[in-house]
All heavy atoms as TSV, in Angstrom:
chain	resi	resn	atom	element	x	y	z
A	1	MET	N	N	-75.305	32.124	47.269
A	1	MET	CA	C	-75.118	33.314	46.460
A	1	MET	C	C	-76.392	34.162	46.459
A	1	MET	O	O	-77.499	33.620	46.441
A	1	MET	CB	C	-74.814	32.908	45.013
A	1	MET	CG	C	-73.336	32.895	44.694
A	1	MET	SD	S	-73.012	32.403	43.001
A	1	MET	CE	C	-73.482	33.851	42.137
A	2	PRO	N	N	-76.257	35.490	46.445
A	2	PRO	CA	C	-77.451	36.331	46.409
A	2	PRO	C	C	-78.110	36.293	45.031
A	2	PRO	O	O	-77.482	35.947	44.035
A	2	PRO	CB	C	-76.911	37.723	46.726
A	2	PRO	CG	C	-75.493	37.682	46.341
A	2	PRO	CD	C	-75.029	36.283	46.566
A	3	LYS	N	N	-79.377	36.668	45.014
A	3	LYS	CA	C	-80.100	36.728	43.750
A	3	LYS	C	C	-79.618	37.923	42.936
A	3	LYS	O	O	-79.155	38.918	43.493
A	3	LYS	CB	C	-81.592	36.862	44.011
A	3	LYS	CG	C	-82.223	35.659	44.649
A	3	LYS	CD	C	-83.708	35.903	44.837
A	3	LYS	CE	C	-84.365	34.709	45.463
A	3	LYS	NZ	N	-85.808	34.945	45.677
A	4	ILE	N	N	-79.736	37.831	41.619
A	4	ILE	CA	C	-79.387	38.936	40.736
A	4	ILE	C	C	-80.584	39.881	40.659
A	4	ILE	O	O	-81.712	39.443	40.424
A	4	ILE	CB	C	-79.046	38.416	39.323
A	4	ILE	CG1	C	-77.908	37.389	39.377
A	4	ILE	CG2	C	-78.702	39.565	38.380
A	4	ILE	CD1	C	-76.575	37.947	39.802
A	5	LYS	N	N	-80.345	41.164	40.880
A	5	LYS	CA	C	-81.421	42.138	40.785
A	5	LYS	C	C	-81.717	42.454	39.321
A	5	LYS	O	O	-80.810	42.560	38.503
A	5	LYS	CB	C	-81.035	43.433	41.497
A	5	LYS	CG	C	-81.159	43.362	42.998
A	5	LYS	CD	C	-81.041	44.750	43.599
A	5	LYS	CE	C	-81.285	44.692	45.088
A	5	LYS	NZ	N	-81.238	46.044	45.683
A	6	THR	N	N	-82.991	42.618	39.018
A	6	THR	CA	C	-83.411	43.054	37.691
A	6	THR	C	C	-83.133	44.546	37.569
A	6	THR	O	O	-83.383	45.303	38.497
A	6	THR	CB	C	-84.922	42.806	37.513
A	6	THR	OG1	O	-85.178	41.425	37.716
A	6	THR	CG2	C	-85.383	43.204	36.135
A	7	ASN	N	N	-82.601	44.958	36.421
A	7	ASN	CA	C	-82.383	46.375	36.164
A	7	ASN	C	C	-83.739	47.039	35.972
A	7	ASN	O	O	-84.502	46.678	35.069
A	7	ASN	CB	C	-81.513	46.526	34.916
A	7	ASN	CG	C	-81.193	47.959	34.615
A	7	ASN	OD1	O	-82.067	48.696	34.167
A	7	ASN	ND2	N	-79.963	48.363	34.836
A	8	SER	N	N	-84.070	48.009	36.833
A	8	SER	CA	C	-85.424	48.564	36.834
A	8	SER	C	C	-85.699	49.389	35.579
A	8	SER	O	O	-86.854	49.511	35.165
A	8	SER	CB	C	-85.663	49.404	38.083
A	8	SER	OG	O	-84.731	50.452	38.166
A	9	GLY	N	N	-84.667	49.957	34.967
A	9	GLY	CA	C	-84.873	50.674	33.704
A	9	GLY	C	C	-85.186	49.720	32.573
A	9	GLY	O	O	-86.026	50.000	31.717
A	10	ALA	N	N	-84.520	48.569	32.575
A	10	ALA	CA	C	-84.716	47.586	31.501
A	10	ALA	C	C	-86.083	46.919	31.590
A	10	ALA	O	O	-86.713	46.649	30.572
A	10	ALA	CB	C	-83.608	46.536	31.554
A	11	LYS	N	N	-86.555	46.680	32.805
A	11	LYS	CA	C	-87.846	45.988	32.915
A	11	LYS	C	C	-89.000	46.860	32.438
A	11	LYS	O	O	-90.046	46.358	32.068
A	11	LYS	CB	C	-88.080	45.475	34.332
A	11	LYS	CG	C	-88.410	46.507	35.372
A	11	LYS	CD	C	-88.554	45.863	36.745
A	11	LYS	CE	C	-88.729	46.910	37.826
A	11	LYS	NZ	N	-88.647	46.334	39.162
A	12	LYS	N	N	-88.800	48.206	32.422
A	12	LYS	CA	C	-89.822	49.102	31.904
A	12	LYS	C	C	-89.762	49.209	30.379
A	12	LYS	O	O	-90.735	49.615	29.750
A	12	LYS	CB	C	-89.656	50.496	32.506
A	12	LYS	CG	C	-89.877	50.555	33.996
A	12	LYS	CD	C	-89.407	51.879	34.560
A	12	LYS	CE	C	-89.356	51.811	36.091
A	12	LYS	NZ	N	-88.696	52.997	36.654
A	13	ARG	N	N	-88.629	48.880	29.784
A	13	ARG	CA	C	-88.424	49.109	28.360
A	13	ARG	C	C	-88.561	47.872	27.487
A	13	ARG	O	O	-88.773	47.984	26.280
A	13	ARG	CB	C	-87.026	49.701	28.134
A	13	ARG	CG	C	-86.918	51.139	28.546
A	13	ARG	CD	C	-85.468	51.607	28.487
A	13	ARG	NE	N	-85.363	53.041	28.668
A	13	ARG	CZ	C	-85.361	53.648	29.843
A	13	ARG	NH1	N	-85.490	52.935	30.961
A	13	ARG	NH2	N	-85.254	54.958	29.929
A	14	PHE	N	N	-88.393	46.686	28.053
A	14	PHE	CA	C	-88.385	45.461	27.258
A	14	PHE	C	C	-89.441	44.489	27.754
A	14	PHE	O	O	-89.792	44.492	28.934
A	14	PHE	CB	C	-87.011	44.780	27.332
A	14	PHE	CG	C	-85.889	45.641	26.829
A	14	PHE	CD1	C	-84.984	46.199	27.710
A	14	PHE	CD2	C	-85.723	45.887	25.483
A	14	PHE	CE1	C	-83.945	46.990	27.263
A	14	PHE	CE2	C	-84.693	46.672	25.011
A	14	PHE	CZ	C	-83.797	47.226	25.907
A	15	ALA	N	N	-89.934	43.650	26.838
A	15	ALA	CA	C	-90.896	42.606	27.196
A	15	ALA	C	C	-90.586	41.365	26.377
A	15	ALA	O	O	-90.092	41.461	25.247
A	15	ALA	CB	C	-92.308	43.072	26.915
A	16	LEU	N	N	-90.858	40.201	26.949
A	16	LEU	CA	C	-90.630	38.947	26.247
A	16	LEU	C	C	-91.845	38.594	25.402
A	16	LEU	O	O	-92.984	38.790	25.824
A	16	LEU	CB	C	-90.383	37.819	27.249
A	16	LEU	CG	C	-88.971	37.674	27.781
A	16	LEU	CD1	C	-88.930	36.591	28.843
A	16	LEU	CD2	C	-87.990	37.343	26.683
A	17	THR	N	N	-91.599	38.052	24.216
A	17	THR	CA	C	-92.674	37.528	23.387
A	17	THR	C	C	-92.890	36.066	23.748
A	17	THR	O	O	-92.121	35.480	24.512
A	17	THR	CB	C	-92.328	37.636	21.890
A	17	THR	OG1	O	-91.172	36.845	21.635
A	17	THR	CG2	C	-92.074	39.073	21.490
A	18	GLY	N	N	-93.914	35.474	23.184
A	18	GLY	CA	C	-94.204	34.075	23.461
A	18	GLY	C	C	-93.123	33.135	22.977
A	18	GLY	O	O	-92.889	32.081	23.561
A	19	SER	N	N	-92.438	33.517	21.896
A	19	SER	CA	C	-91.388	32.663	21.348
A	19	SER	C	C	-90.030	32.914	21.992
A	19	SER	O	O	-89.033	32.321	21.576
A	19	SER	CB	C	-91.294	32.868	19.833
A	19	SER	OG	O	-90.981	34.217	19.549
A	20	GLY	N	N	-89.970	33.839	22.975
A	20	GLY	CA	C	-88.724	34.078	23.692
A	20	GLY	C	C	-87.885	35.221	23.165
A	20	GLY	O	O	-86.806	35.493	23.679
A	21	LYS	N	N	-88.363	35.909	22.128
A	21	LYS	CA	C	-87.645	37.084	21.632
A	21	LYS	C	C	-87.970	38.269	22.545
A	21	LYS	O	O	-88.903	38.224	23.336
A	21	LYS	CB	C	-88.057	37.388	20.197
A	21	LYS	CG	C	-87.637	36.312	19.219
A	21	LYS	CD	C	-88.148	36.596	17.839
A	21	LYS	CE	C	-87.728	35.469	16.897
A	21	LYS	NZ	N	-88.391	35.598	15.595
A	22	ILE	N	N	-87.197	39.341	22.406
A	22	ILE	CA	C	-87.381	40.504	23.268
A	22	ILE	C	C	-87.948	41.656	22.444
A	22	ILE	O	O	-87.373	42.066	21.436
A	22	ILE	CB	C	-86.061	40.907	23.949
A	22	ILE	CG1	C	-85.528	39.735	24.757
A	22	ILE	CG2	C	-86.268	42.108	24.844
A	22	ILE	CD1	C	-84.154	39.945	25.315
A	23	LYS	N	N	-89.081	42.167	22.899
A	23	LYS	CA	C	-89.789	43.250	22.236
A	23	LYS	C	C	-89.295	44.580	22.786
A	23	LYS	O	O	-88.997	44.696	23.968
A	23	LYS	CB	C	-91.274	43.056	22.521
A	23	LYS	CG	C	-92.222	43.753	21.612
A	23	LYS	CD	C	-93.639	43.235	21.746
A	23	LYS	CE	C	-94.199	43.384	23.130
A	23	LYS	NZ	N	-95.662	43.213	23.182
A	24	ARG	N	N	-89.239	45.602	21.919
A	24	ARG	CA	C	-88.793	46.928	22.330
A	24	ARG	C	C	-89.584	47.982	21.561
A	24	ARG	O	O	-90.205	47.685	20.551
A	24	ARG	CB	C	-87.310	47.111	22.038
A	24	ARG	CG	C	-87.027	47.070	20.543
A	24	ARG	CD	C	-85.622	47.474	20.201
A	24	ARG	NE	N	-85.391	47.355	18.763
A	24	ARG	CZ	C	-85.696	48.267	17.871
A	24	ARG	NH1	N	-86.268	49.396	18.240
A	24	ARG	NH2	N	-85.458	48.075	16.590
A	25	LYS	N	N	-89.552	49.206	22.068
A	25	LYS	CA	C	-90.166	50.325	21.363
A	25	LYS	C	C	-89.110	51.029	20.526
A	25	LYS	O	O	-87.919	50.949	20.808
A	25	LYS	CB	C	-90.774	51.318	22.361
A	25	LYS	CG	C	-92.098	50.860	22.948
A	25	LYS	CD	C	-92.721	51.915	23.813
A	25	LYS	CE	C	-93.431	52.950	22.981
A	25	LYS	NZ	N	-94.230	53.889	23.774
A	26	HIS	N	N	-89.568	51.743	19.505
A	26	HIS	CA	C	-88.655	52.519	18.677
A	26	HIS	C	C	-88.287	53.825	19.379
A	26	HIS	O	O	-89.089	54.388	20.129
A	26	HIS	CB	C	-89.305	52.850	17.337
A	26	HIS	CG	C	-89.319	51.701	16.391
A	26	HIS	ND1	N	-88.223	51.334	15.647
A	26	HIS	CD2	C	-90.292	50.819	16.077
A	26	HIS	CE1	C	-88.525	50.285	14.914
A	26	HIS	NE2	N	-89.782	49.949	15.154
A	27	ALA	N	N	-87.095	54.303	19.102
A	27	ALA	CA	C	-86.642	55.591	19.615
A	27	ALA	C	C	-87.177	56.720	18.722
A	27	ALA	O	O	-87.768	56.452	17.674
A	27	ALA	CB	C	-85.118	55.631	19.651
A	28	PHE	N	N	-86.962	57.955	19.134
A	28	PHE	CA	C	-87.293	59.165	18.365
A	28	PHE	C	C	-88.792	59.403	18.227
A	28	PHE	O	O	-89.242	60.013	17.273
A	28	PHE	CB	C	-86.647	59.138	16.963
A	28	PHE	CG	C	-85.166	58.888	16.990
A	28	PHE	CD1	C	-84.647	57.698	16.512
A	28	PHE	CD2	C	-84.299	59.825	17.521
A	28	PHE	CE1	C	-83.292	57.454	16.538
A	28	PHE	CE2	C	-82.933	59.598	17.550
A	28	PHE	CZ	C	-82.429	58.407	17.059
A	29	LYS	N	N	-89.608	58.964	19.197
A	29	LYS	CA	C	-91.053	59.177	19.116
A	29	LYS	C	C	-91.558	59.986	20.308
A	29	LYS	O	O	-92.756	60.095	20.524
A	29	LYS	CB	C	-91.756	57.806	19.057
A	29	LYS	CG	C	-93.270	57.839	18.856
A	29	LYS	CD	C	-93.662	58.233	17.453
A	29	LYS	CE	C	-95.086	58.661	17.300
A	29	LYS	NZ	N	-96.097	57.722	17.642
A	30	SER	N	N	-90.663	60.593	21.100
A	30	SER	CA	C	-91.126	61.243	22.320
A	30	SER	C	C	-91.285	62.760	22.193
A	30	SER	O	O	-92.207	63.327	22.773
A	30	SER	CB	C	-90.177	60.927	23.472
A	30	SER	OG	O	-88.874	61.355	23.151
A	31	HIS	N	N	-90.436	63.434	21.459
A	31	HIS	CA	C	-90.547	64.892	21.346
A	31	HIS	C	C	-89.931	65.341	20.036
A	31	HIS	O	O	-89.367	64.537	19.299
A	31	HIS	CB	C	-89.887	65.598	22.549
A	31	HIS	CG	C	-88.437	65.329	22.686
A	31	HIS	ND1	N	-87.476	66.212	22.296
A	31	HIS	CD2	C	-87.756	64.253	23.145
A	31	HIS	CE1	C	-86.259	65.699	22.528
A	31	HIS	NE2	N	-86.419	64.515	23.033
A	32	ILE	N	N	-90.038	66.644	19.740
A	32	ILE	CA	C	-89.631	67.238	18.453
A	32	ILE	C	C	-90.303	66.473	17.311
A	32	ILE	O	O	-89.667	65.982	16.388
A	32	ILE	CB	C	-88.091	67.267	18.286
A	32	ILE	CG1	C	-87.403	67.754	19.545
A	32	ILE	CG2	C	-87.701	68.188	17.118
A	32	ILE	CD1	C	-85.887	67.721	19.479
A	33	LEU	N	N	-91.625	66.379	17.402
A	33	LEU	CA	C	-92.377	65.595	16.424
A	33	LEU	C	C	-92.888	66.445	15.256
A	33	LEU	O	O	-93.357	65.895	14.262
A	33	LEU	CB	C	-93.560	64.905	17.112
A	33	LEU	CG	C	-93.173	63.898	18.199
A	33	LEU	CD1	C	-94.413	63.427	18.935
A	33	LEU	CD2	C	-92.420	62.724	17.612
A	34	THR	N	N	-92.788	67.778	15.362
A	34	THR	CA	C	-93.350	68.633	14.317
A	34	THR	C	C	-92.589	68.512	13.004
A	34	THR	O	O	-93.186	68.618	11.934
A	34	THR	CB	C	-93.353	70.100	14.769
A	34	THR	OG1	O	-92.049	70.453	15.208
A	34	THR	CG2	C	-94.354	70.314	15.873
A	35	LYS	N	N	-91.312	68.281	13.071
A	35	LYS	CA	C	-90.521	68.194	11.834
A	35	LYS	C	C	-90.509	66.796	11.230
A	35	LYS	O	O	-89.978	66.601	10.141
A	35	LYS	CB	C	-89.095	68.681	12.075
A	35	LYS	CG	C	-88.308	67.865	13.073
A	35	LYS	CD	C	-86.874	68.360	13.197
A	35	LYS	CE	C	-86.780	69.611	14.029
A	35	LYS	NZ	N	-85.392	69.964	14.356
A	36	LYS	N	N	-91.082	65.829	11.912
A	36	LYS	CA	C	-91.124	64.459	11.392
A	36	LYS	C	C	-92.417	64.252	10.610
A	36	LYS	O	O	-93.467	64.764	10.982
A	36	LYS	CB	C	-91.027	63.452	12.541
A	36	LYS	CG	C	-89.665	63.493	13.210
A	36	LYS	CD	C	-89.602	62.717	14.482
A	36	LYS	CE	C	-88.257	62.961	15.133
A	36	LYS	NZ	N	-88.301	62.837	16.567
A	37	THR	N	N	-92.322	63.490	9.539
A	37	THR	CA	C	-93.492	63.264	8.692
A	37	THR	C	C	-94.474	62.312	9.376
A	37	THR	O	O	-94.105	61.575	10.291
A	37	THR	CB	C	-93.075	62.667	7.340
A	37	THR	OG1	O	-92.454	61.406	7.565
A	37	THR	CG2	C	-92.118	63.582	6.605
A	38	LYS	N	N	-95.727	62.315	8.901
A	38	LYS	CA	C	-96.741	61.411	9.438
A	38	LYS	C	C	-96.315	59.963	9.266
A	38	LYS	O	O	-96.519	59.130	10.151
A	38	LYS	CB	C	-98.071	61.623	8.712
A	38	LYS	CG	C	-98.809	62.866	9.085
A	38	LYS	CD	C	-100.118	62.901	8.324
A	38	LYS	CE	C	-100.670	64.302	8.265
A	38	LYS	NZ	N	-101.799	64.394	7.341
A	39	LYS	N	N	-95.748	59.665	8.115
A	39	LYS	CA	C	-95.312	58.289	7.820
A	39	LYS	C	C	-94.215	57.852	8.785
A	39	LYS	O	O	-94.224	56.722	9.287
A	39	LYS	CB	C	-94.818	58.220	6.378
A	39	LYS	CG	C	-94.369	56.849	5.927
A	39	LYS	CD	C	-93.926	56.900	4.481
A	39	LYS	CE	C	-93.472	55.542	4.003
A	39	LYS	NZ	N	-93.038	55.592	2.598
A	40	GLN	N	N	-93.284	58.746	9.048
A	40	GLN	CA	C	-92.176	58.438	9.957
A	40	GLN	C	C	-92.700	58.158	11.370
A	40	GLN	O	O	-92.330	57.169	11.992
A	40	GLN	CB	C	-91.220	59.639	9.970
A	40	GLN	CG	C	-89.869	59.391	10.563
A	40	GLN	CD	C	-88.976	60.616	10.430
A	40	GLN	OE1	O	-89.391	61.659	9.913
A	40	GLN	NE2	N	-87.760	60.509	10.895
A	41	LYS	N	N	-93.607	59.017	11.856
A	41	LYS	CA	C	-94.173	58.834	13.196
A	41	LYS	C	C	-95.022	57.568	13.275
A	41	LYS	O	O	-95.000	56.845	14.269
A	41	LYS	CB	C	-95.004	60.057	13.588
A	41	LYS	CG	C	-94.159	61.298	13.844
A	41	LYS	CD	C	-95.003	62.464	14.285
A	41	LYS	CE	C	-95.586	63.191	13.119
A	41	LYS	NZ	N	-96.120	64.522	13.484
A	42	ARG	N	N	-95.768	57.275	12.214
A	42	ARG	CA	C	-96.603	56.076	12.178
A	42	ARG	C	C	-95.747	54.813	12.237
A	42	ARG	O	O	-96.062	53.857	12.942
A	42	ARG	CB	C	-97.458	56.087	10.913
A	42	ARG	CG	C	-98.459	54.974	10.799
A	42	ARG	CD	C	-99.385	55.163	9.620
A	42	ARG	NE	N	-98.678	55.149	8.341
A	42	ARG	CZ	C	-98.591	56.185	7.508
A	42	ARG	NH1	N	-99.157	57.332	7.812
A	42	ARG	NH2	N	-97.950	56.089	6.366
A	43	ASN	N	N	-94.647	54.802	11.502
A	43	ASN	CA	C	-93.773	53.634	11.495
A	43	ASN	C	C	-93.019	53.461	12.806
A	43	ASN	O	O	-92.653	52.341	13.166
A	43	ASN	CB	C	-92.788	53.710	10.324
A	43	ASN	CG	C	-93.469	53.515	8.991
A	43	ASN	OD1	O	-94.525	52.890	8.918
A	43	ASN	ND2	N	-92.894	54.054	7.932
A	44	LEU	N	N	-92.802	54.541	13.549
A	44	LEU	CA	C	-92.140	54.447	14.849
A	44	LEU	C	C	-93.090	53.944	15.941
A	44	LEU	O	O	-92.642	53.566	17.011
A	44	LEU	CB	C	-91.578	55.814	15.258
A	44	LEU	CG	C	-90.384	56.320	14.461
A	44	LEU	CD1	C	-90.061	57.749	14.861
A	44	LEU	CD2	C	-89.181	55.439	14.646
A	45	THR	N	N	-94.394	53.946	15.649
A	45	THR	CA	C	-95.379	53.509	16.633
A	45	THR	C	C	-95.274	52.014	16.914
A	45	THR	O	O	-95.464	51.568	18.030
A	45	THR	CB	C	-96.800	53.855	16.140
A	45	THR	OG1	O	-96.880	55.263	15.995
A	45	THR	CG2	C	-97.860	53.394	17.100
A	46	HIS	N	N	-94.971	51.223	15.888
A	46	HIS	CA	C	-94.966	49.767	16.017
A	46	HIS	C	C	-93.786	49.292	16.844
A	46	HIS	O	O	-92.741	49.946	16.895
A	46	HIS	CB	C	-94.936	49.125	14.641
A	46	HIS	CG	C	-96.001	49.652	13.723
A	46	HIS	ND1	N	-97.348	49.485	13.977
A	46	HIS	CD2	C	-95.920	50.368	12.586
A	46	HIS	CE1	C	-98.041	50.063	13.025
A	46	HIS	NE2	N	-97.202	50.611	12.167
A	47	PHE	N	N	-93.953	48.137	17.469
A	47	PHE	CA	C	-92.880	47.551	18.255
A	47	PHE	C	C	-91.842	46.909	17.348
A	47	PHE	O	O	-92.168	46.446	16.248
A	47	PHE	CB	C	-93.433	46.496	19.225
A	47	PHE	CG	C	-94.092	47.091	20.427
A	47	PHE	CD1	C	-95.444	47.340	20.452
A	47	PHE	CD2	C	-93.342	47.428	21.542
A	47	PHE	CE1	C	-96.054	47.896	21.558
A	47	PHE	CE2	C	-93.926	47.983	22.663
A	47	PHE	CZ	C	-95.284	48.225	22.667
A	48	GLY	N	N	-90.596	46.874	17.813
A	48	GLY	CA	C	-89.528	46.191	17.107
A	48	GLY	C	C	-88.991	45.072	17.981
A	48	GLY	O	O	-89.468	44.859	19.105
A	49	LEU	N	N	-88.005	44.365	17.483
A	49	LEU	CA	C	-87.363	43.302	18.249
A	49	LEU	C	C	-85.911	43.683	18.484
A	49	LEU	O	O	-85.279	44.329	17.647
A	49	LEU	CB	C	-87.441	41.969	17.498
A	49	LEU	CG	C	-88.835	41.378	17.325
A	49	LEU	CD1	C	-88.762	40.142	16.455
A	49	LEU	CD2	C	-89.448	41.039	18.663
A	50	VAL	N	N	-85.384	43.263	19.625
A	50	VAL	CA	C	-83.975	43.493	19.940
A	50	VAL	C	C	-83.146	42.618	19.014
A	50	VAL	O	O	-83.494	41.453	18.762
A	50	VAL	CB	C	-83.703	43.155	21.423
A	50	VAL	CG1	C	-82.228	43.158	21.732
A	50	VAL	CG2	C	-84.428	44.142	22.313
A	51	ALA	N	N	-82.060	43.155	18.480
A	51	ALA	CA	C	-81.185	42.396	17.590
A	51	ALA	C	C	-80.595	41.198	18.338
A	51	ALA	O	O	-80.388	41.246	19.559
A	51	ALA	CB	C	-80.068	43.290	17.073
A	52	THR	N	N	-80.337	40.134	17.596
A	52	THR	CA	C	-79.859	38.899	18.224
A	52	THR	C	C	-78.511	39.091	18.918
A	52	THR	O	O	-78.249	38.455	19.936
A	52	THR	CB	C	-79.738	37.768	17.184
A	52	THR	OG1	O	-78.996	38.250	16.067
A	52	THR	CG2	C	-81.104	37.318	16.723
A	53	CYS	N	N	-77.673	39.995	18.381
A	53	CYS	CA	C	-76.363	40.226	19.006
A	53	CYS	C	C	-76.493	40.947	20.349
A	53	CYS	O	O	-75.603	40.850	21.195
A	53	CYS	CB	C	-75.451	41.000	18.074
A	53	CYS	SG	S	-76.107	42.588	17.565
A	54	ASP	N	N	-77.610	41.657	20.584
A	54	ASP	CA	C	-77.825	42.384	21.834
A	54	ASP	C	C	-78.695	41.625	22.827
A	54	ASP	O	O	-78.845	42.062	23.970
A	54	ASP	CB	C	-78.486	43.741	21.548
A	54	ASP	CG	C	-77.592	44.649	20.735
A	54	ASP	OD1	O	-76.365	44.613	20.947
A	54	ASP	OD2	O	-78.125	45.391	19.889
A	55	GLU	N	N	-79.276	40.509	22.415
A	55	GLU	CA	C	-80.204	39.787	23.281
A	55	GLU	C	C	-79.555	39.323	24.574
A	55	GLU	O	O	-80.178	39.364	25.626
A	55	GLU	CB	C	-80.802	38.584	22.542
A	55	GLU	CG	C	-82.042	38.933	21.769
A	55	GLU	CD	C	-82.738	37.724	21.192
A	55	GLU	OE1	O	-82.488	36.597	21.659
A	55	GLU	OE2	O	-83.537	37.913	20.265
A	56	GLY	N	N	-78.298	38.894	24.514
A	56	GLY	CA	C	-77.611	38.422	25.716
A	56	GLY	C	C	-77.479	39.502	26.763
A	56	GLY	O	O	-77.707	39.266	27.956
A	57	ASN	N	N	-77.130	40.722	26.325
A	57	ASN	CA	C	-76.980	41.838	27.253
A	57	ASN	C	C	-78.312	42.214	27.890
A	57	ASN	O	O	-78.385	42.468	29.094
A	57	ASN	CB	C	-76.413	43.064	26.522
A	57	ASN	CG	C	-74.972	42.864	26.103
A	57	ASN	OD1	O	-74.255	42.068	26.702
A	57	ASN	ND2	N	-74.561	43.551	25.063
A	58	VAL	N	N	-79.370	42.233	27.096
A	58	VAL	CA	C	-80.683	42.607	27.617
A	58	VAL	C	C	-81.195	41.534	28.582
A	58	VAL	O	O	-81.760	41.854	29.634
A	58	VAL	CB	C	-81.680	42.846	26.461
A	58	VAL	CG1	C	-83.067	43.132	26.986
A	58	VAL	CG2	C	-81.206	43.997	25.600
A	59	LYS	N	N	-80.989	40.268	28.242
A	59	LYS	CA	C	-81.431	39.193	29.133
A	59	LYS	C	C	-80.689	39.231	30.466
A	59	LYS	O	O	-81.254	38.937	31.514
A	59	LYS	CB	C	-81.240	37.831	28.453
A	59	LYS	CG	C	-82.314	37.543	27.430
A	59	LYS	CD	C	-82.179	36.154	26.850
A	59	LYS	CE	C	-83.309	35.864	25.888
A	59	LYS	NZ	N	-83.240	34.509	25.335
A	60	ALA	N	N	-79.420	39.636	30.421
A	60	ALA	CA	C	-78.649	39.776	31.667
A	60	ALA	C	C	-79.235	40.892	32.532
A	60	ALA	O	O	-79.338	40.759	33.755
A	60	ALA	CB	C	-77.186	40.031	31.364
A	61	LEU	N	N	-79.639	41.996	31.912
A	61	LEU	CA	C	-80.247	43.101	32.653
A	61	LEU	C	C	-81.587	42.706	33.238
A	61	LEU	O	O	-81.961	43.150	34.323
A	61	LEU	CB	C	-80.452	44.316	31.723
A	61	LEU	CG	C	-79.205	45.069	31.279
A	61	LEU	CD1	C	-79.573	46.077	30.217
A	61	LEU	CD2	C	-78.528	45.738	32.445
A	62	LEU	N	N	-82.314	41.828	32.529
A	62	LEU	CA	C	-83.619	41.386	32.995
A	62	LEU	C	C	-83.515	40.220	33.982
A	62	LEU	O	O	-84.517	39.787	34.517
A	62	LEU	CB	C	-84.500	40.989	31.810
A	62	LEU	CG	C	-84.893	42.114	30.865
A	62	LEU	CD1	C	-85.615	41.548	29.655
A	62	LEU	CD2	C	-85.744	43.143	31.553
A	63	GLY	N	N	-82.309	39.708	34.179
A	63	GLY	CA	C	-82.126	38.593	35.098
A	63	GLY	C	C	-82.578	37.269	34.544
A	63	GLY	O	O	-82.930	36.359	35.297
A	64	LEU	N	N	-82.593	37.135	33.212
A	64	LEU	CA	C	-82.993	35.885	32.578
A	64	LEU	C	C	-81.759	35.078	32.200
A	64	LEU	O	O	-80.674	35.636	32.030
A	64	LEU	CB	C	-83.803	36.187	31.316
A	64	LEU	CG	C	-85.052	37.035	31.496
A	64	LEU	CD1	C	-85.600	37.462	30.161
A	64	LEU	CD2	C	-86.095	36.259	32.278
A	65	LYS	N	N	-81.946	33.792	32.035
A	65	LYS	CA	C	-80.849	32.950	31.560
A	65	LYS	C	C	-80.615	33.231	30.088
A	65	LYS	O	O	-81.552	33.311	29.315
A	65	LYS	CB	C	-81.179	31.479	31.756
A	65	LYS	CG	C	-81.220	31.057	33.202
A	65	LYS	CD	C	-81.496	29.584	33.347
A	65	LYS	CE	C	-81.559	29.175	34.778
A	65	LYS	NZ	N	-81.927	27.760	34.942
A	66	SER	N	N	-79.356	33.384	29.692
A	66	SER	CA	C	-79.056	33.692	28.286
A	66	SER	C	C	-78.681	32.476	27.537
A	66	SER	O	O	-79.161	31.624	27.096
A	66	SER	CB	C	-77.900	34.645	28.171
A	66	SER	OG	O	-76.794	34.170	28.889
């Protein structure tokens, strides 16, 4: 059987943590920032984790065992 290709968009957007969870960036931080408050932009800076219900789909895109 051929190898499964990693989705190139997903490999740029997600990273694995040491405990095996999937790290992601927050949305809404790229443009139209003038109308957003400082607090809102500051809180969007931090990394989040992929929800457990979506982890299987993301791991499939990354070519990892789910």
